[in-house]
C-alpha positions in Angstrom: -7.7 11.7 28.6 -6.6 10.0 31.7 -6.0 6.3 32.4 -9.5 5.7 33.9 -11.2 7.1 30.8 -9.0 5.0 28.5 -9.9 1.8 30.4 -13.6 2.7 30.2 -13.3 3.2 26.4 -11.6 -0.2 26.1 -14.3 -1.9 28.1 -17.0 -0.2 26.1 -15.3 -1.3 22.8 -15.1 -4.9 24.0 -18.8 -4.9 25.0 -19.7 -3.7 21.6 -17.6 -6.3 19.9 -19.3 -9.0 22.0 -22.7 -7.8 21.0 -21.9 -8.1 17.2 -20.0 -11.4 16.7 -20.4 -11.3 12.9 -18.7 -7.9 12.6 -16.0 -9.0 15.1 -15.2 -12.1 13.2 -15.1 -10.2 9.9 -12.9 -7.4 11.3 -10.5 -9.9 12.9 -10.2 -12.0 9.8 -9.7 -9.0 7.6 -6.9 -7.6 9.8 -5.3 -11.1 10.0 -5.3 -11.6 6.3 -4.0 -8.0 5.6 -1.2 -8.2 8.1 -0.3 -11.7 7.1 -0.2 -10.8 3.4 1.9 -7.7 4.1 4.4 -9.8 6.1 4.6 -12.3 3.3 5.2 -9.6 0.7 7.9 -7.9 2.8 9.6 -11.2 3.6 9.7 -12.0 -0.2 10.9 -8.6 -1.3 13.4 -7.7 1.4 16.3 -9.8 0.1 15.9 -8.4 -3.4 15.4 -4.7 -2.4 18.0 -4.6 0.4 20.8 -6.4 -1.5 23.6 -4.1 -2.6 24.4 -3.9 -6.3 27.4 -5.8 -7.5 29.5 -2.8 -8.5 33.3 -3.0 -8.5 33.8 0.7 -7.9 30.5 2.5 -7.0 32.2 6.0 -7.1 33.0 5.6 -10.8 29.3 5.7 -11.9 27.5 8.9 -12.8 23.9 9.6 -13.8 23.0 10.7 -17.3 20.1 13.0 -17.3 18.8 16.5 -17.4 18.9 18.5 -14.1 15.6 20.1 -15.0 13.8 16.7 -15.3 15.2 15.7 -11.9 13.9 19.0 -10.4 10.5 18.3 -11.9 10.4 14.8 -10.4 11.4 16.3 -7.0 14.8 14.7 -6.9 17.8 16.9 -6.2 21.4 15.9 -6.2 23.1 14.3 -4.4 20.6 11.6 -3.7 19.5 8.3 -5.1 17.6 8.7 -8.3 16.2 6.3 -10.8 17.9 7.0 -14.1 20.4 5.8 -16.6 23.9 5.3 -15.3 27.2 5.1 -17.1 30.7 4.3 -16.2 32.9 7.4 -15.8 36.6 7.2 -16.7 36.3 4.0 -18.8 35.7 0.5 -17.9 34.9 -1.4 -14.7 
């Protein structure tokens, strides 16, 4: 598709949107609410999800679990997994 065809497609789309104002308003409001809601959610969750854990020595932690269960979940070592963690070598 060259630039001329692309511009023709855009013009056609705008003409169609002008012919159906009800659909246009509904589509624009739906997109605005969806994008706004997603931005709000990401803005609220980002500080919690991106904050590092308060570990004194991150290398002294190990995962307790069965390697077969990790393979069934599709999680292979070494990588972040959701599991039960314990302190190795005693104490923090």
